[in-house]
C-alpha positions, 0 to 999 in steps of 0.5 A, a space after each residue: 542505468 549503470 550498475 553503480 547507480 542501481 541497487 536490488 534489496 530483498 526482504 527475505 521475510 516477505 510473503 511469509 518467508 517465501 521471498 527468502 528462497 529467491 535470494 540465491 537464484 536472483 543473485 545468479 540471474 544478476 551475475 549473468 544478466 546485470 553484472 555489477 548490480 548489487 543485491 542485498 538481503 536486508 535484515 532490518 529497515 535500518 540496514 536498508 535505509 543505510 544502503 540507500 542513504 550511502 548511494 547516490 541521489 537518484 539511485 535506482 532501487 529495486 525492492 523485492 517484497 510486498 506492500 509492507 516492504 515498500 511502505 517501510 522504505 518509502 520515506 528513504 526513497 523520497 528523501 534520496 529521490 530514488 527511482 523505484 522498481 518492484 519485484 512482487 513477493 508479498 502477500 497483498 501486492 496491491 502496489 504491484 498490481 497498480 504498477 502492472 507487475 503483479 502477474 510477472 514472474 520474478 525474472 521478468 519483473 526484475 528485468 523490467 525494473 532494471 531497464 524500464 524508464 521511470 514515470 512519476 507516481 503520487 504519494 499519500 501522506 497522513 498527519 496525526 498526533 504529531 506524526 506524518 506517515 506516507 503511503 503508496 497504496 492506501 490509508 485505512 481508517 476504521 474497520 478496514 484498518 482493524 482487518 489489516 492489523 488482524 490479517 498480520 496475525 493470521 496463520 502462516 499457511 494463509 496467503 493473499 486474499 484468503 488471510 484478509 477474508 479470514 481477518 474480516 470474518 474474525 473482526 466482524 465478531 466485535 464490529 465497531 463503528 465510529 462517529 466521524 466528521 469527514 471533510 474533502 477539500 474543505 467540504 463536509 461529506 459525512 457526519 455520523 456513524 461510519 464503518 471506515 473513512 479511508 483514502 486510496 491511491 491505487 484501485 485495490 487494497 486488501 490483496 486485490 479487493 477492487 475498492 476504488 476501481 477508477 483510482 489512479 496513482 498518477 492523477 494528482 489526487 487520492 480517492 476517499 472510500 467512505 462506509 456509513 453505519 453498518 451492523 454485523 449482518 450488513 457488513 457481512 453482506 457487503 463483503 461479497 459485493 466488495 470482492 466483486 467490485 459492486 459495493 459502490 452501488 450501496 447507498 451507504 458506500 461512496 467514493 470521490 477524489 480529493 487532494 485533502 481529507 480531514 477526519 475527526 472522530 469522537 473516539 480513537 480510530 485505528 489507522 493502517 498505511 499500505 496494510 501496516 498498522 500505524 496507530 490510532 487517532 481522533 483526528 487525521 489529515 490526508 494529502 497527496 504529494 503529486 508525482 513524488 516518486 519516480 517508478 518503473 511501471 509496466 503500464 500507465 499506473 492504475 
């Protein structure tokens, strides 16, 4: 793709500020290997959106950051029908895992994002309280959303999965469940207390936890992850099973694919999209936008 049709955006605050150290090395690499391709260190989402909106329709945008960076830019990428590439530089990197680029160094990831063909990925949308939020990896509803919110407040020296484990242990101290009704494609699948009712587009969330191992980001559907009533000890015992991907054998944990999920709750439930808190809701609806985002995946997306 011509340099005028490509843009590299780096979030210098991603990964606890570690991404900021890539700005100058990446700029020098581009001057040598992709002259004419602009790189911008973005100070705000407004600035990033402005750069995308002033570019051509179908612009190839390479984001350097983590799941939060992708989440905040997702709406603009869809509106401008951009091709999306990712250089992982965040703390969670679940989107990068699904795209097959999480294990690459930044040079290899950048070279891939600049040159690989794009293939369509599904995008999730969640409507609640008169709002619609988009997600590429996950929409968490309940305990896992509360953990994600707390993880954003963890000590700066904790990174990746460690901060989610720390946040989980802290959140267990004030464990809450909610009385929920969950419907998938018009069929009621749960009525009663629940620890969470979440939707995944990728196999992992929470910095690599294998929540729905068979989920695919290009199969035209999302996957519900439901956990029923759990006490503090039961939830604590579930944690090592989740880390090992053995949680789905528990009788109160289930997953199944859907194209529309509707959740109603007697009390407000915290929600998080791609690990970013987006509010609380008594009712929300999740749907899939099939093949909405062209992306440069290194392998067929998981």
